[in-house]
mmCIF file of the N, C-alpha and C atoms, coordinates in Angstrom:
data_MODEL
# 
_entry.id   MODEL 
# 
loop_
_atom_site.group_PDB 
_atom_site.id 
_atom_site.type_symbol 
_atom_site.label_atom_id 
_atom_site.label_alt_id 
_atom_site.label_comp_id 
_atom_site.label_asym_id 
_atom_site.label_entity_id 
_atom_site.label_seq_id 
_atom_site.pdbx_PDB_ins_code 
_atom_site.Cartn_x 
_atom_site.Cartn_y 
_atom_site.Cartn_z 
_atom_site.occupancy 
_atom_site.B_iso_or_equiv 
_atom_site.pdbx_formal_charge 
_atom_site.auth_seq_id 
_atom_site.auth_comp_id 
_atom_site.auth_asym_id 
_atom_site.auth_atom_id 
_atom_site.pdbx_PDB_model_num 
ATOM 1   N N  . MET A 1 1  ? -68.528 4.691  -6.629  1.00 0.00 ? 1  MET A N  1 
ATOM 2   C CA . MET A 1 1  ? -67.606 5.697  -6.148  1.00 0.00 ? 1  MET A CA 1 
ATOM 3   C C  . MET A 1 1  ? -68.049 7.043  -6.741  1.00 0.00 ? 1  MET A C  1 
ATOM 4   N N  . PRO A 1 2  ? -68.290 8.042  -5.914  1.00 0.00 ? 2  PRO A N  1 
ATOM 5   C CA . PRO A 1 2  ? -68.697 9.361  -6.422  1.00 0.00 ? 2  PRO A CA 1 
ATOM 6   C C  . PRO A 1 2  ? -67.539 10.041 -7.155  1.00 0.00 ? 2  PRO A C  1 
ATOM 7   N N  . PHE A 1 3  ? -67.889 10.874 -8.105  1.00 0.00 ? 3  PHE A N  1 
ATOM 8   C CA . PHE A 1 3  ? -66.874 11.634 -8.836  1.00 0.00 ? 3  PHE A CA 1 
ATOM 9   C C  . PHE A 1 3  ? -67.467 12.937 -9.326  1.00 0.00 ? 3  PHE A C  1 
ATOM 10  N N  . THR A 1 4  ? -66.606 13.841 -9.692  1.00 0.00 ? 4  THR A N  1 
ATOM 11  C CA . THR A 1 4  ? -67.028 15.104 -10.289 1.00 0.00 ? 4  THR A CA 1 
ATOM 12  C C  . THR A 1 4  ? -66.326 15.244 -11.622 1.00 0.00 ? 4  THR A C  1 
ATOM 13  N N  . ALA A 1 5  ? -67.076 15.519 -12.662 1.00 0.00 ? 5  ALA A N  1 
ATOM 14  C CA . ALA A 1 5  ? -66.513 15.710 -14.000 1.00 0.00 ? 5  ALA A CA 1 
ATOM 15  C C  . ALA A 1 5  ? -66.529 17.205 -14.320 1.00 0.00 ? 5  ALA A C  1 
ATOM 16  N N  . TYR A 1 6  ? -65.445 17.667 -14.909 1.00 0.00 ? 6  TYR A N  1 
ATOM 17  C CA . TYR A 1 6  ? -65.334 19.068 -15.318 1.00 0.00 ? 6  TYR A CA 1 
ATOM 18  C C  . TYR A 1 6  ? -65.047 19.119 -16.807 1.00 0.00 ? 6  TYR A C  1 
ATOM 19  N N  . ASN A 1 7  ? -65.679 20.045 -17.505 1.00 0.00 ? 7  ASN A N  1 
ATOM 20  C CA . ASN A 1 7  ? -65.437 20.244 -18.929 1.00 0.00 ? 7  ASN A CA 1 
ATOM 21  C C  . ASN A 1 7  ? -64.659 21.547 -19.091 1.00 0.00 ? 7  ASN A C  1 
ATOM 22  N N  . VAL A 1 8  ? -63.373 21.432 -19.361 1.00 0.00 ? 8  VAL A N  1 
ATOM 23  C CA . VAL A 1 8  ? -62.523 22.621 -19.440 1.00 0.00 ? 8  VAL A CA 1 
ATOM 24  C C  . VAL A 1 8  ? -62.850 23.499 -20.649 1.00 0.00 ? 8  VAL A C  1 
ATOM 25  N N  . ASP A 1 9  ? -63.584 22.961 -21.614 1.00 0.00 ? 9  ASP A N  1 
ATOM 26  C CA . ASP A 1 9  ? -64.016 23.777 -22.755 1.00 0.00 ? 9  ASP A CA 1 
ATOM 27  C C  . ASP A 1 9  ? -65.128 24.742 -22.361 1.00 0.00 ? 9  ASP A C  1 
ATOM 28  N N  . GLU A 1 10 ? -65.888 24.382 -21.334 1.00 0.00 ? 10 GLU A N  1 
ATOM 29  C CA . GLU A 1 10 ? -67.044 25.187 -20.943 1.00 0.00 ? 10 GLU A CA 1 
ATOM 30  C C  . GLU A 1 10 ? -66.893 25.851 -19.572 1.00 0.00 ? 10 GLU A C  1 
ATOM 31  N N  . ASP A 1 11 ? -65.897 25.448 -18.802 1.00 0.00 ? 11 ASP A N  1 
ATOM 32  C CA . ASP A 1 11 ? -65.749 25.919 -17.431 1.00 0.00 ? 11 ASP A CA 1 
ATOM 33  C C  . ASP A 1 11 ? -64.372 26.552 -17.248 1.00 0.00 ? 11 ASP A C  1 
ATOM 34  N N  . ASP A 1 12 ? -64.329 27.885 -17.237 1.00 0.00 ? 12 ASP A N  1 
ATOM 35  C CA . ASP A 1 12 ? -63.057 28.598 -17.124 1.00 0.00 ? 12 ASP A CA 1 
ATOM 36  C C  . ASP A 1 12 ? -62.328 28.271 -15.827 1.00 0.00 ? 12 ASP A C  1 
ATOM 37  N N  . ARG A 1 13 ? -63.051 28.091 -14.744 1.00 0.00 ? 13 ARG A N  1 
ATOM 38  C CA . ARG A 1 13 ? -62.423 27.759 -13.462 1.00 0.00 ? 13 ARG A CA 1 
ATOM 39  C C  . ARG A 1 13 ? -61.747 26.388 -13.546 1.00 0.00 ? 13 ARG A C  1 
ATOM 40  N N  . ALA A 1 14 ? -62.410 25.425 -14.174 1.00 0.00 ? 14 ALA A N  1 
ATOM 41  C CA . ALA A 1 14 ? -61.815 24.094 -14.336 1.00 0.00 ? 14 ALA A CA 1 
ATOM 42  C C  . ALA A 1 14 ? -60.574 24.173 -15.211 1.00 0.00 ? 14 ALA A C  1 
ATOM 43  N N  . TYR A 1 15 ? -60.631 24.978 -16.260 1.00 0.00 ? 15 TYR A N  1 
ATOM 44  C CA . TYR A 1 15 ? -59.457 25.151 -17.126 1.00 0.00 ? 15 TYR A CA 1 
ATOM 45  C C  . TYR A 1 15 ? -58.301 25.772 -16.353 1.00 0.00 ? 15 TYR A C  1 
ATOM 46  N N  . ASP A 1 16 ? -58.578 26.810 -15.567 1.00 0.00 ? 16 ASP A N  1 
ATOM 47  C CA . ASP A 1 16 ? -57.537 27.453 -14.763 1.00 0.00 ? 16 ASP A CA 1 
ATOM 48  C C  . ASP A 1 16 ? -56.932 26.475 -13.765 1.00 0.00 ? 16 ASP A C  1 
ATOM 49  N N  . ASP A 1 17 ? -57.760 25.611 -13.165 1.00 0.00 ? 17 ASP A N  1 
ATOM 50  C CA . ASP A 1 17 ? -57.263 24.608 -12.228 1.00 0.00 ? 17 ASP A CA 1 
ATOM 51  C C  . ASP A 1 17 ? -56.362 23.600 -12.940 1.00 0.00 ? 17 ASP A C  1 
ATOM 52  N N  . LEU A 1 18 ? -56.744 23.197 -14.118 1.00 0.00 ? 18 LEU A N  1 
ATOM 53  C CA . LEU A 1 18 ? -55.940 22.278 -14.914 1.00 0.00 ? 18 LEU A CA 1 
ATOM 54  C C  . LEU A 1 18 ? -54.564 22.875 -15.191 1.00 0.00 ? 18 LEU A C  1 
ATOM 55  N N  . ILE A 1 19 ? -54.530 24.126 -15.611 1.00 0.00 ? 19 ILE A N  1 
ATOM 56  C CA . ILE A 1 19 ? -53.273 24.811 -15.919 1.00 0.00 ? 19 ILE A CA 1 
ATOM 57  C C  . ILE A 1 19 ? -52.439 24.984 -14.635 1.00 0.00 ? 19 ILE A C  1 
ATOM 58  N N  . ALA A 1 20 ? -53.096 25.331 -13.528 1.00 0.00 ? 20 ALA A N  1 
ATOM 59  C CA . ALA A 1 20 ? -52.392 25.520 -12.266 1.00 0.00 ? 20 ALA A CA 1 
ATOM 60  C C  . ALA A 1 20 ? -51.728 24.223 -11.790 1.00 0.00 ? 20 ALA A C  1 
ATOM 61  N N  . ARG A 1 21 ? -52.299 23.089 -12.149 1.00 0.00 ? 21 ARG A N  1 
ATOM 62  C CA . ARG A 1 21 ? -51.719 21.796 -11.781 1.00 0.00 ? 21 ARG A CA 1 
ATOM 63  C C  . ARG A 1 21 ? -50.589 21.388 -12.726 1.00 0.00 ? 21 ARG A C  1 
ATOM 64  N N  . GLY A 1 22 ? -50.343 22.204 -13.766 1.00 0.00 ? 22 GLY A N  1 
ATOM 65  C CA . GLY A 1 22 ? -49.251 21.929 -14.683 1.00 0.00 ? 22 GLY A CA 1 
ATOM 66  C C  . GLY A 1 22 ? -49.628 21.082 -15.886 1.00 0.00 ? 22 GLY A C  1 
ATOM 67  N N  . TRP A 1 23 ? -50.903 20.879 -16.094 1.00 0.00 ? 23 TRP A N  1 
ATOM 68  C CA . TRP A 1 23 ? -51.359 20.062 -17.216 1.00 0.00 ? 23 TRP A CA 1 
ATOM 69  C C  . TRP A 1 23 ? -51.794 20.949 -18.369 1.00 0.00 ? 23 TRP A C  1 
ATOM 70  N N  . ARG A 1 24 ? -51.542 20.495 -19.590 1.00 0.00 ? 24 ARG A N  1 
ATOM 71  C CA . ARG A 1 24 ? -51.935 21.238 -20.775 1.00 0.00 ? 24 ARG A CA 1 
ATOM 72  C C  . ARG A 1 24 ? -52.716 20.365 -21.749 1.00 0.00 ? 24 ARG A C  1 
ATOM 73  N N  . THR A 1 25 ? -53.134 19.221 -21.272 1.00 0.00 ? 25 THR A N  1 
ATOM 74  C CA . THR A 1 25 ? -53.850 18.272 -22.132 1.00 0.00 ? 25 THR A CA 1 
ATOM 75  C C  . THR A 1 25 ? -54.975 17.624 -21.345 1.00 0.00 ? 25 THR A C  1 
ATOM 76  N N  . VAL A 1 26 ? -55.922 17.056 -22.044 1.00 0.00 ? 26 VAL A N  1 
ATOM 77  C CA . VAL A 1 26 ? -57.017 16.333 -21.416 1.00 0.00 ? 26 VAL A CA 1 
ATOM 78  C C  . VAL A 1 26 ? -57.143 14.974 -22.101 1.00 0.00 ? 26 VAL A C  1 
ATOM 79  N N  . PRO A 1 27 ? -57.671 13.985 -21.473 1.00 0.00 ? 27 PRO A N  1 
ATOM 80  C CA . PRO A 1 27 ? -58.212 14.010 -20.119 1.00 0.00 ? 27 PRO A CA 1 
ATOM 81  C C  . PRO A 1 27 ? -57.124 13.871 -19.060 1.00 0.00 ? 27 PRO A C  1 
ATOM 82  N N  . VAL A 1 28 ? -57.432 14.403 -17.902 1.00 0.00 ? 28 VAL A N  1 
ATOM 83  C CA . VAL A 1 28 ? -56.635 14.208 -16.704 1.00 0.00 ? 28 VAL A CA 1 
ATOM 84  C C  . VAL A 1 28 ? -57.602 13.714 -15.639 1.00 0.00 ? 28 VAL A C  1 
ATOM 85  N N  . THR A 1 29 ? -57.261 12.614 -15.013 1.00 0.00 ? 29 THR A N  1 
ATOM 86  C CA . THR A 1 29 ? -58.081 12.061 -13.937 1.00 0.00 ? 29 THR A CA 1 
ATOM 87  C C  . THR A 1 29 ? -57.303 12.215 -12.643 1.00 0.00 ? 29 THR A C  1 
ATOM 88  N N  . ILE A 1 30 ? -57.944 12.832 -11.660 1.00 0.00 ? 30 ILE A N  1 
ATOM 89  C CA . ILE A 1 30 ? -57.292 13.038 -10.359 1.00 0.00 ? 30 ILE A CA 1 
ATOM 90  C C  . ILE A 1 30 ? -58.018 12.183 -9.341  1.00 0.00 ? 30 ILE A C  1 
ATOM 91  N N  . ILE A 1 31 ? -57.250 11.279 -8.716  1.00 0.00 ? 31 ILE A N  1 
ATOM 92  C CA . ILE A 1 31 ? -57.790 10.378 -7.706  1.00 0.00 ? 31 ILE A CA 1 
ATOM 93  C C  . ILE A 1 31 ? -56.909 10.541 -6.478  1.00 0.00 ? 31 ILE A C  1 
ATOM 94  N N  . GLY A 1 32 ? -57.460 11.174 -5.451  1.00 0.00 ? 32 GLY A N  1 
ATOM 95  C CA . GLY A 1 32 ? -56.650 11.461 -4.268  1.00 0.00 ? 32 GLY A CA 1 
ATOM 96  C C  . GLY A 1 32 ? -55.510 12.386 -4.644  1.00 0.00 ? 32 GLY A C  1 
ATOM 97  N N  . ASP A 1 33 ? -54.288 11.939 -4.417  1.00 0.00 ? 33 ASP A N  1 
ATOM 98  C CA . ASP A 1 33 ? -53.106 12.735 -4.763  1.00 0.00 ? 33 ASP A CA 1 
ATOM 99  C C  . ASP A 1 33 ? -52.523 12.376 -6.123  1.00 0.00 ? 33 ASP A C  1 
ATOM 100 N N  . ASN A 1 34 ? -53.131 11.392 -6.784  1.00 0.00 ? 34 ASN A N  1 
ATOM 101 C CA . ASN A 1 34 ? -52.625 10.923 -8.077  1.00 0.00 ? 34 ASN A CA 1 
ATOM 102 C C  . ASN A 1 34 ? -53.320 11.614 -9.235  1.00 0.00 ? 34 ASN A C  1 
ATOM 103 N N  . ALA A 1 35 ? -52.546 12.050 -10.218 1.00 0.00 ? 35 ALA A N  1 
ATOM 104 C CA . ALA A 1 35 ? -53.098 12.621 -11.446 1.00 0.00 ? 35 ALA A CA 1 
ATOM 105 C C  . ALA A 1 35 ? -52.635 11.749 -12.603 1.00 0.00 ? 35 ALA A C  1 
ATOM 106 N N  . ILE A 1 36 ? -53.587 11.275 -13.398 1.00 0.00 ? 36 ILE A N  1 
ATOM 107 C CA . ILE A 1 36 ? -53.282 10.393 -14.521 1.00 0.00 ? 36 ILE A CA 1 
ATOM 108 C C  . ILE A 1 36 ? -53.665 11.094 -15.811 1.00 0.00 ? 36 ILE A C  1 
ATOM 109 N N  . LYS A 1 37 ? -52.699 11.237 -16.696 1.00 0.00 ? 37 LYS A N  1 
ATOM 110 C CA . LYS A 1 37 ? -52.925 11.888 -17.998 1.00 0.00 ? 37 LYS A CA 1 
ATOM 111 C C  . LYS A 1 37 ? -53.382 10.840 -19.009 1.00 0.00 ? 37 LYS A C  1 
ATOM 112 N N  . GLY A 1 38 ? -54.395 11.203 -19.786 1.00 0.00 ? 38 GLY A N  1 
ATOM 113 C CA . GLY A 1 38 ? -54.894 10.298 -20.814 1.00 0.00 ? 38 GLY A CA 1 
ATOM 114 C C  . GLY A 1 38 ? -55.618 9.108  -20.216 1.00 0.00 ? 38 GLY A C  1 
ATOM 115 N N  . PHE A 1 39 ? -55.849 8.105  -21.058 1.00 0.00 ? 39 PHE A N  1 
ATOM 116 C CA . PHE A 1 39 ? -56.489 6.884  -20.581 1.00 0.00 ? 39 PHE A CA 1 
ATOM 117 C C  . PHE A 1 39 ? -55.403 5.837  -20.404 1.00 0.00 ? 39 PHE A C  1 
ATOM 118 N N  . ASP A 1 40 ? -55.043 5.593  -19.154 1.00 0.00 ? 40 ASP A N  1 
ATOM 119 C CA . ASP A 1 40 ? -54.034 4.596  -18.797 1.00 0.00 ? 40 ASP A CA 1 
ATOM 120 C C  . ASP A 1 40 ? -54.690 3.685  -17.778 1.00 0.00 ? 40 ASP A C  1 
ATOM 121 N N  . GLU A 1 41 ? -55.292 2.608  -18.265 1.00 0.00 ? 41 GLU A N  1 
ATOM 122 C CA . GLU A 1 41 ? -56.092 1.747  -17.396 1.00 0.00 ? 41 GLU A CA 1 
ATOM 123 C C  . GLU A 1 41 ? -55.290 1.229  -16.200 1.00 0.00 ? 41 GLU A C  1 
ATOM 124 N N  . ARG A 1 42 ? -54.064 0.821  -16.421 1.00 0.00 ? 42 ARG A N  1 
ATOM 125 C CA . ARG A 1 42 ? -53.238 0.295  -15.330 1.00 0.00 ? 42 ARG A CA 1 
ATOM 126 C C  . ARG A 1 42 ? -53.023 1.362  -14.260 1.00 0.00 ? 42 ARG A C  1 
ATOM 127 N N  . ALA A 1 43 ? -52.682 2.588  -14.669 1.00 0.00 ? 43 ALA A N  1 
ATOM 128 C CA . ALA A 1 43 ? -52.461 3.682  -13.712 1.00 0.00 ? 43 ALA A CA 1 
ATOM 129 C C  . ALA A 1 43 ? -53.760 4.056  -13.000 1.00 0.00 ? 43 ALA A C  1 
ATOM 130 N N  . LEU A 1 44 ? -54.875 4.048  -13.716 1.00 0.00 ? 44 LEU A N  1 
ATOM 131 C CA . LEU A 1 44 ? -56.168 4.357  -13.104 1.00 0.00 ? 44 LEU A CA 1 
ATOM 132 C C  . LEU A 1 44 ? -56.533 3.325  -12.040 1.00 0.00 ? 44 LEU A C  1 
ATOM 133 N N  . MET A 1 45 ? -56.381 2.042  -12.362 1.00 0.00 ? 45 MET A N  1 
ATOM 134 C CA . MET A 1 45 ? -56.704 0.980  -11.402 1.00 0.00 ? 45 MET A CA 1 
ATOM 135 C C  . MET A 1 45 ? -55.787 1.059  -10.184 1.00 0.00 ? 45 MET A C  1 
ATOM 136 N N  . ALA A 1 46 ? -54.510 1.358  -10.386 1.00 0.00 ? 46 ALA A N  1 
ATOM 137 C CA . ALA A 1 46 ? -53.574 1.476  -9.269  1.00 0.00 ? 46 ALA A CA 1 
ATOM 138 C C  . ALA A 1 46 ? -53.946 2.662  -8.379  1.00 0.00 ? 46 ALA A C  1 
ATOM 139 N N  . ALA A 1 47 ? -54.328 3.781  -8.977  1.00 0.00 ? 47 ALA A N  1 
ATOM 140 C CA . ALA A 1 47 ? -54.707 4.968  -8.203  1.00 0.00 ? 47 ALA A CA 1 
ATOM 141 C C  . ALA A 1 47 ? -55.988 4.710  -7.406  1.00 0.00 ? 47 ALA A C  1 
ATOM 142 N N  . ILE A 1 48 ? -56.931 4.008  -8.002  1.00 0.00 ? 48 ILE A N  1 
ATOM 143 C CA . ILE A 1 48 ? -58.173 3.677  -7.307  1.00 0.00 ? 48 ILE A CA 1 
ATOM 144 C C  . ILE A 1 48 ? -57.870 2.744  -6.129  1.00 0.00 ? 48 ILE A C  1 
ATOM 145 N N  . ALA A 1 49 ? -57.039 1.734  -6.353  1.00 0.00 ? 49 ALA A N  1 
ATOM 146 C CA . ALA A 1 49 ? -56.683 0.801  -5.273  1.00 0.00 ? 49 ALA A CA 1 
ATOM 147 C C  . ALA A 1 49 ? -55.984 1.543  -4.140  1.00 0.00 ? 49 ALA A C  1 
ATOM 148 N N  . ASP A 1 50 ? -55.084 2.466  -4.491  1.00 0.00 ? 50 ASP A N  1 
ATOM 149 C CA . ASP A 1 50 ? -54.386 3.264  -3.473  1.00 0.00 ? 50 ASP A CA 1 
ATOM 150 C C  . ASP A 1 50 ? -55.374 4.117  -2.691  1.00 0.00 ? 50 ASP A C  1 
ATOM 151 N N  . TRP A 1 51 ? -56.302 4.746  -3.386  1.00 0.00 ? 51 TRP A N  1 
ATOM 152 C CA . TRP A 1 51 ? -57.304 5.604  -2.747  1.00 0.00 ? 51 TRP A CA 1 
ATOM 153 C C  . TRP A 1 51 ? -58.191 4.785  -1.807  1.00 0.00 ? 51 TRP A C  1 
ATOM 154 N N  . ARG A 1 52 ? -58.598 3.610  -2.235  1.00 0.00 ? 52 ARG A N  1 
ATOM 155 C CA . ARG A 1 52 ? -59.468 2.755  -1.410  1.00 0.00 ? 52 ARG A CA 1 
ATOM 156 C C  . ARG A 1 52 ? -58.751 2.217  -0.171  1.00 0.00 ? 52 ARG A C  1 
ATOM 157 N N  . ALA A 1 53 ? -57.442 2.061  -0.264  1.00 0.00 ? 53 ALA A N  1 
ATOM 158 C CA . ALA A 1 53 ? -56.653 1.509  0.846   1.00 0.00 ? 53 ALA A CA 1 
ATOM 159 C C  . ALA A 1 53 ? -56.393 2.536  1.951   1.00 0.00 ? 53 ALA A C  1 
ATOM 160 N N  . ARG A 1 54 ? -56.666 3.798  1.673   1.00 0.00 ? 54 ARG A N  1 
ATOM 161 C CA . ARG A 1 54 ? -56.429 4.836  2.683   1.00 0.00 ? 54 ARG A CA 1 
ATOM 162 C C  . ARG A 1 54 ? -57.462 4.720  3.805   1.00 0.00 ? 54 ARG A C  1 
ATOM 163 N N  . PRO A 1 55 ? -56.993 5.012  5.029   1.00 0.00 ? 55 PRO A N  1 
ATOM 164 C CA . PRO A 1 55 ? -57.924 4.950  6.181   1.00 0.00 ? 55 PRO A CA 1 
ATOM 165 C C  . PRO A 1 55 ? -58.949 6.073  6.160   1.00 0.00 ? 55 PRO A C  1 
# 
């Protein structure tokens, strides 16, 4: 599955996007419409399954 990683410490645009989404902490993983804060394996797997199930 392709992905894009952003480093908010080095990329001001990525940091601004993070803040605009209402997040103030990292990591944040965005999969489709789902945003998962921190490492939450159950939430990550559910978001991936939801994303894969979309037409």
